[in-house]
N, C-alpha and C positions, 0 to 999 in steps of 0.2 A: 363641591355636596360631600358633605367627609364615607357619607355611603350612598350607593347608586343603588336607586328608580329599583333596576329588576333587585335585586340584592331585597329591597323594605319591605316589595312587595311580594317574596318567595317564602322570607323571612315568616312577616306579620303569618303568611296564608297556612304560615307548614305550625303557630305558634293555633293561630283561629281550628286546625283539623285533630291539634294533642287537645285542648283547650272541649271543645266539639265531643272527642272521647273520653271523657274524667279523666285524662292524665296524670299525674299532680307530678309528676318528675321525666322528665325528660329533659332529652338535648340540645345544642343548640349552635354548639363552638364544639370538634372534636380539634385534640391540640394532641398534635400527634409529634412523637417525637422520635424517628427511626436511629439516633446516635448519640453519644452523651461528648461527642469529642468534643474537642470544637480549638478554635487556632489560636484563643484571645486564654485569659485569664484575669476576668472584671470583679474588683473587691464585694461589688455587693453581690457575688452571685454563688450559687447554692446550686446550683447546675450540676456540679462537674469535678465533684470531688466524688472519682470515684477512680478503684485501680488504671493500668494496663488497660486491661483484658476484657472488662467491662468500659471501656471506653472504645475498645476497637469491632463490641458488639455493632452491629443496624441490622437492624426492617426491612426483612427485603420487600420485592416492590407488590407479593403480595399478601406478603403477610402489611405492609404499611396501604394499599388501595382494600383490603377485608376487612380490616377494621374500621374503615368509611363506610362501608358497608353494613358492616356488624352495627353499628354506633349510628347508622343515618339523621347525623345533623348537618344540613344544611348548609352549611361553613369547615369548610379545614384549617386549621391553623398548623400552620409543619413548623415546628421548634425548634432545641436540641437541647445542647449544644448548637456547632455549628452544621444548619443545611445542606449549603454546599459541598462541605467536605465526602458527602453522602454521592459514591461514584453512579448510584444509579436516580440519584433524581431530579432529573427530565423525563423519564420517564411512571417516574411517582406520582408527576405533576400532572404530567399528558394522559394517566389516567384517572384522575378528578378531575382533572377538565371537563375528557371525556360524559364524565356521570353525570357534568353538571352541579360540583361541588362547588362555594367562592372560597377558593382554596387561597390563602395571606401565607406565603412563601418569607418567613423572619429571617432575617440576613443581618449578617457584622459587613457586609458586602467587599467585603475584603480576595476575593473569592469573585466577583461578578463578574466580573470584565472577562474574565479568563472563561466562564463558565455560559453565560449569557447566549448564543448560541445554541443553548441544550433544551434552549423552549420562547417557545412562539406567544404570544401577546394575544390576550382573549378577557371576555369582557370579566368570564370569570378564574382566570387567576390579577392579585395584588403580590406586589413585588411589597414589604414589611419591612423600611431596612432603618433598624438601632441610632435614631442618633442622641447623646442625654446631655448637648448642649450644647455647645459654638464654641471652638479651634482648641488651648488648652482643657478647658472644661470636658469635653466630650473626652480627649484623650491622658484625663485623667481616671475618668470614668472608669474607662478600662483598657486602663494603665501599661499604655503600646503609645509615644508620638508619634505625627506622622499622620493617627488613621480617622482622622477628621477631614482631615482633608482628599483623602481615600474616599469617602466618605462617599464626600457631598461630589466629588469626578465620577465616582460610582451611578448614583442617582440622577447625573445630569444626562452621564451615558442608557441607563436603563430610558429613561425619558423619551434619549433622540429617537432609540426605537423602537414607541407606540407602546410602551409598558405600560400603566400600571405604577406609579409609588408612592406607600404607605406608610413615613417620618413616623416612630412606636419609643417615646419617647417616655423613660424608667426616672423620676423625678425622686432628694436624695435630702435629709434638709443641712448641705454644706449648694447647696440653688437656694439664691431669690426668685424676687418675685420677679424679679427684672430677669435675670435671666433667663428664664420660662418666654416672657414674652417678647425678651430681643430672639429666642433661636424657632418662637413661633411667626413673627412674622420674616425670618427669615427662611424658614420651610415654604414658606407662600410666596414668598417672591421667586422661592424655587420655578414651581411650583407643582409644589406634592399636590394629588389627591386627597386624600385625609393627612389627619395627625390624632395619632392614637396615642394618648398621657395617662400614667398613672402613677401612684406616691410604689416606693419602692417595696417590694415585705421580705419579714425580717426576718432572712433566709437564714436557720440557724445553726450551718453550715459555712456560712461566707463568710469570708477572711476579717472585711472590715464588720463591725458589731454598733460601730460610734450612731451611726447616721445615719438611722431607718426614723421613720414618721412614725411615732405619737396618733393615735390616731384623731383628737382634742386640735394637734401640731396640723396634719392634712387640712383638718377646714379651713381652719385660720387659712391657710395658709393659698392653698384655688380661693379661698373668698379669696383675698389678697392677687392675686393672679387675674378670678373673674372679676373683680374692680379696676384692674391700668384697662383692661382688653374695654370694658368699656368704657371709658374713661376715654380713648385715647379711638372711640368709637371703629373699633378692629375688628375684624368680621377672620373667621378661622375656620379650618372643614375637619370638627373634630372627627372623626369617626368611630361615636359613641353618641350612643342614647343623650337626648340634650338633660335624661331622667338623670341615670347616671353620672352629666357632671353634676349636677345642680343636689345628686348624696353627698358630692366630692366634699364641696361648699355646707355640709353640714343639714340642708333643709332637706333629704327625705330619711325615714327610719324607716332603713334594710338590713334584712334579714342577707346571708349569702344561700345563695343558691349550689353546689360546690356540683352539684350531682348536670348547672347548667354546660362545663365545661369539661368532662371528662376523658381521662388520658389517656394514652396505649402510648408507653414509651416501647425497651429491651426485652425489658422484664416481666411484660404483664399489662395488664391491666391497673392500674395505679389508685389506693384509696387515698385518703378519701378527694385530691386534688391536685391538679396541679403547681400546688405551691407548695403540698407536707406531700407527702412519702411516709407515708403509715402503714404499710400496707398494698401487698396484689393479687390476683385473683386471674382463673385464664380468660374467663371470659366477660362481655359486656353486659348480660343480663346478670350475674352474678356481682357486682363492682353494684346494676340500681338496685339488687334487693335484696345481697344479705352484709353490707356495707351496713354500719347502724349513723345514721345524717345530723342522729339527735348527737351524740355524741362527739360531733363537731363546730368550727363559729364563732362565732364571739359572744362571749359572755353561756359557751358552753365547755370551752378547752384553751388553754392557755395558750397555747404557740396562734393558736384566734387571735389572740385579743385586742392585737392594735394591725391588721388586715382589715384595707378598704376596695383591694387590687381587683382593676379590670376581671378578672377572669375567674371571682366567686364573688364580685356586685354586679355584672353589664349582663346578663341571663336575669337576674331578678327585674332590674330595669326594662329593661326593652320588656318581660310578661311588665312588669305593670300597663307601662307606657299600650300595649295591644289593648290591655284591660280596660286602661281611663289613658283613653286618646287626646278627649279636651282637658286631662290637668296636663301631658305632655305635651301639648300645641300651647298649653299658654307661657309654660317655662321656652320651649322653641321661640316663641315669638315675642316677649316678656325681658329674655335673657335669664342667668340667673343677678337671687338672690342674693346684694352679700354684706346685707344691714342684720339687725334683727333676732332673735331667738334663735335658737334653731334644733331640730327634733331634738328630742331626747335620749340619750346615748342609751348603749344597752349600760346594764348592769352587770359586772365579772367578779362577784360575791359566789356562785358557786360554779364557780369556770374549774372544770376539772382538773390537777397539776395535770403540764408537760410529760411527755414518755420519750428517755429519747434512744429510740428505735436502728437511729442507722444501720449501727456493724453489724448488725443482725439482720436484720432486711435484705444487708450486703451479703450474709453468709450463707443464709438459708434463699436467695434465689440464685448463687452463683454455685447450686448445688441442678446436676441435671435431673433436670423433671420435677422440682419437686418449684412452692407455690410458694412464696415469701410476705403471707399472712400476717397479717399483728396491728397492731394499732387498735381501732376500736373493740371486736369481734372479742378481744384477748384484755384491754383496759377497761373499759362500760361499764 
């Protein structure tokens, strides 16, 4: 099972509670970035393009734990950058686990052997290890030879010590459906508990701009993957809701809910989402109440045009699962539909043009006591 039953029950109860309170916007997963520094420079990543003095910043233990408490989401995804570079990561994770947050520690695994003794196995802790392909394919994705072998070695080590392991795979259009199936087969043979899969997001500052999917290509690609999976009778423990996977195959008409995965990093609360940096505010309440959410999302903003990424749409799918459990159960039992008409695509005619504000935001956020606020509040 890609998502533990304990987690399914807790998250389902949390959503029901929010619905009973008539809360229209609420977080499911806190995207916590305690640093931007990384020991890799992946060509498809737009997260590490900062000057050194910013890459050297860190959230303290109190700031990281405080963000989780302020936000209240039942799950915390610790990303970056590479979280294991943070000298206090063991303490951050321990404090979050103590509060019974479901923690997904995202890592490229290069430091896992050195750092593993900082952590203790827990049903609330999952190592989410990046694995974007087999052998040379993964090494090309991270732009460094030998990383695949080190990653596999780390997965085996972590498994042997009793930790729960998830692989996190970002797919680009230079991969084939056969490549994806081979990766999922390999991960299943390794005994990982879950597989998180997502199309790559077109970061505007990523070095490689040639291999991002369009929405139509994403749908066709995932239909091919699921068709091949069905043909061979394979079972994969995807750590995502069946309806999100159904969405990737073009069968669900969803809008993104960026507030479902709010981001807290070294600058503050990032608006509007983990993928798109258009400003910062000081508090979670400001993020939720003052962000002009309607200015973002596919059909609303050019930068969002091709996005189908899990941190934008998984929350939508999970809420739909809770609201319409029979629909979710049907997809889970019958599998993903891979033929026939797709759900209508979102019209892009009225989307506002992209604004390129990165340099201004970094300059503003780098001033002591200032908030890098821009984006929707200025442009909408």
